[in-house]
Each structure stands twice: as C-alpha cells, then as structure tokens.
KETI-850559 format. One line per 2 residues: number of its first residue (from 1); their letters; for each residue x, y, z of N, C-alpha, C, O. Coordinates in steps of 0.2 Angstrom, whole numbers. Layout:
<sites>
NUM) a) X Y Z X Y Z X Y Z X Y Z ~ ... $
</sites>
This chain:
<sites>
1) xx) 406 471 275 407 468 268 411 462 268 416 461 272 ~ 409 457 264 414 452 264 419 453 259 418 457 254 $
3) xx) 425 450 261 431 450 256 435 456 256 439 457 251 ~ 434 461 261 438 467 261 434 474 262 429 474 265 $
5) xx) 436 479 259 434 485 260 427 486 258 425 483 253 ~ 422 489 262 416 492 259 415 495 253 410 495 250 $
7) xx) 421 499 252 421 502 246 424 499 240 423 502 234 ~ 427 494 241 431 490 235 426 488 230 420 486 232 $
9) xx) 427 490 223 423 487 219 417 492 216 415 493 211 ~ 415 496 221 409 499 220 409 507 221 405 511 219 $
11) xx) 415 508 225 416 515 227 410 517 232 406 513 234 ~ 410 524 232 405 527 237 398 526 234 394 524 239 $
13) xx) 396 526 228 389 523 226 388 516 228 383 515 232 ~ 392 512 226 391 505 228 390 503 235 386 499 237 $
15) xx) 394 508 240 393 507 247 386 509 249 383 506 253 ~ 383 515 245 376 518 247 372 512 244 367 511 247 $
17) xx) 373 509 239 368 504 237 368 498 242 363 497 245 ~ 373 496 244 374 491 250 370 493 256 366 489 258 $
19) xx) 370 500 258 366 501 263 359 501 262 355 499 266 ~ 357 504 256 349 504 254 347 497 254 341 495 257 $
21) xx) 351 492 251 349 485 251 348 482 259 344 477 260 ~ 351 486 264 350 483 270 344 487 273 343 487 279 $
23) xx) 341 491 270 334 495 272 336 502 273 331 505 275 ~ 341 505 272 342 512 274 340 516 269 341 514 263 $
25) xx) 337 522 269 334 526 265 340 531 264 345 531 267 ~ 339 535 258 344 540 256 345 545 262 351 546 264 $
27) xx) 339 547 265 339 551 270 342 549 276 345 553 280 ~ 342 542 278 346 539 283 353 539 281 357 541 286 $
29) xx) 355 538 276 362 538 274 366 545 275 371 545 278 ~ 362 550 272 364 557 273 364 559 280 368 563 282 $
31) xx) 360 557 284 360 559 292 366 555 295 369 558 299 ~ 367 549 293 373 545 296 380 548 294 384 548 297 $
33) xx) 380 550 288 385 553 285 387 560 289 393 561 291 ~ 383 564 289 383 570 293 385 569 299 391 571 301 $
35) xx) 382 566 303 383 564 310 391 562 311 394 564 315 ~ 393 557 306 399 554 307 404 559 306 409 560 309 $
37) xx) 403 563 300 408 568 299 409 573 304 415 574 306 ~ 404 576 307 403 580 313 407 578 318 411 582 321 $
39) xx) 406 571 320 410 568 326 418 568 324 422 569 328 ~ 418 566 318 426 565 315 429 573 316 435 574 319 $
41) xx) 426 578 314 428 585 314 430 587 321 435 590 323 ~ 425 585 326 427 586 333 433 584 335 436 588 339 $
43) xx) 434 577 333 440 574 336 446 575 333 452 576 336 ~ 446 576 327 452 576 322 453 583 319 458 585 317 $
45) xx) 448 587 319 448 594 316 446 595 309 446 590 305 ~ 444 600 307 440 601 300 445 600 296 444 596 291 $
47) xx) 451 602 296 456 602 290 458 595 289 457 593 283 ~ 459 591 294 461 584 292 455 581 289 456 578 284 $
49) xx) 449 581 292 444 577 289 442 580 283 440 576 278 ~ 443 585 281 441 589 274 446 586 269 444 584 264 $
51) xx) 452 585 272 458 582 267 456 574 266 457 572 260 ~ 454 571 271 453 564 269 446 563 265 446 559 261 $
53) xx) 441 567 267 435 567 261 437 568 255 436 564 250 ~ 441 574 254 444 574 247 448 571 244 449 571 238 $
55) xx) 451 566 247 455 561 244 451 554 242 454 549 240 ~ 445 554 243 441 548 241 436 551 235 431 554 235 $
57) xx) 438 548 230 434 550 224 427 549 224 424 544 226 ~ 423 554 223 415 554 224 412 555 230 406 557 230 $
59) xx) 416 555 235 413 556 242 412 564 244 407 566 247 ~ 416 568 241 414 575 243 407 577 241 404 581 245 $
61) xx) 404 576 236 397 577 233 393 574 238 387 576 238 ~ 394 570 242 390 567 247 390 570 254 386 570 259 $
63) x) 396 573 256 397 575 262 395 582 264 396 585 269 $
</sites>
C-alpha cells in the first residue's frame, strides 16, 4: 500500500477490501490468512501468535 501500513485508515476490513480489489475472493483471503497464521504458529508458537492476533482490533473474527 502507498503511504504506510496496509492497515492504516481502513483496519482489517479495509485491507480485505484492498485484496478483493486486486482480484482475491473471500475464500482466497481466508485461505491465505489461515496458511499465514499456521506458519507463524509453527515458527513463533501458538501463544505468541494468538497474543498478536488478539491485539489487532477486528482481526480475531477473521483468524
């Protein structure tokens, strides 16, 4: 995203909208999120990843 964080100004929903504007479906986005979270948990551990997810408003409902 231009000008800073992909989450700036639109939060998780705004980021999802950006991804859909690039041609990803909700299914694609969910699959990507699940794979990313699983990989993060493999490398950093469940507790740390869950803590990060829970610190981002709106994200836990998608994770």
